[in-house]
C-alpha positions in Angstrom: 0.1 0.1 -0.3 1.3 3.5 -0.7 0.0 6.9 0.2 -0.8 8.9 -2.7 -1.4 12.5 -1.9 -2.8 15.4 -4.5 -2.2 19.0 -4.4 -3.5 22.1 -6.5 -5.8 21.6 -9.3 -5.0 17.8 -9.1 -6.7 17.4 -5.5 -9.5 19.5 -7.4 -10.3 16.9 -10.3 -9.6 13.9 -8.5 -12.0 14.8 -5.6 -9.8 14.2 -2.4 -6.2 15.2 -1.0 -5.0 11.8 -0.8 -5.6 7.8 -0.9 -4.1 4.7 0.4 -3.3 2.5 -2.6 -2.8 -1.1 -3.4 -1.1 -1.5 -6.5 1.4 -3.4 -8.7 3.2 -0.8 -10.2 7.1 -0.5 -10.1 7.5 2.8 -11.2 5.8 6.2 -11.0 4.5 5.9 -14.4 2.9 2.7 -13.9 1.3 4.1 -10.6 -0.1 7.1 -13.5 -1.5 4.5 -15.8 -2.9 2.1 -13.1 -4.8 5.8 -11.3 -5.6 6.9 -15.2 -7.5 3.8 -15.8 -9.4 3.9 -12.3 -12.2 6.5 -13.9 -12.4 9.6 -16.0 -11.7 12.0 -12.8 -8.6 10.2 -12.7 -7.5 10.3 -16.5 -8.5 13.8 -16.2 -6.1 15.1 -13.9 -3.4 12.7 -15.4 -4.2 13.6 -18.8 -0.9 15.7 -19.2 1.8 14.4 -17.3 4.3 17.2 -18.3 2.3 19.7 -16.4 3.0 17.7 -13.0 5.9 16.8 -10.6 6.2 14.0 -8.2 7.7 13.6 -5.1 8.3 10.3 -3.4 8.6 10.2 0.4 8.5 14.1 0.4 12.0 14.3 -2.1 11.4 15.4 -5.9 11.5 12.5 -8.6 10.4 11.9 -11.4 7.9 9.6 -12.9 10.2 6.7 -14.5 11.5 6.4 -10.4 11.1 3.2 -9.0 8.5 2.7 -6.1 9.9 0.0 -3.9 10.3 1.2 -0.7 8.5 4.2 -1.4 5.6 5.0 1.8 4.0 8.1 0.0 3.8 9.5 -3.7 2.6 13.2 -3.8 1.6 14.8 -7.2 1.5 18.8 -7.7 1.6 21.3 -10.5 5.3 22.8 -11.2 5.5 25.5 -8.0 6.4 28.7 -9.3 8.6 31.6 -7.5 7.5 34.6 -5.8 
């Protein structure tokens, strides 16, 4: 089981801030594919992953990263400075 957190418009599209996910995915990209296949709101939230960033256990990562040993995956749009 992995905790999946959603921030900003990702959270708005999915309709919840977090959930525990049972997954067979070995990479972040595979997890995204599993989530997309769930239902339309996930497909919409993950329709353009180039517009998303991911953190694994609170460390910025990328979509090809392995999930082995990961407890938390967070999806969020790129941050802008200010």
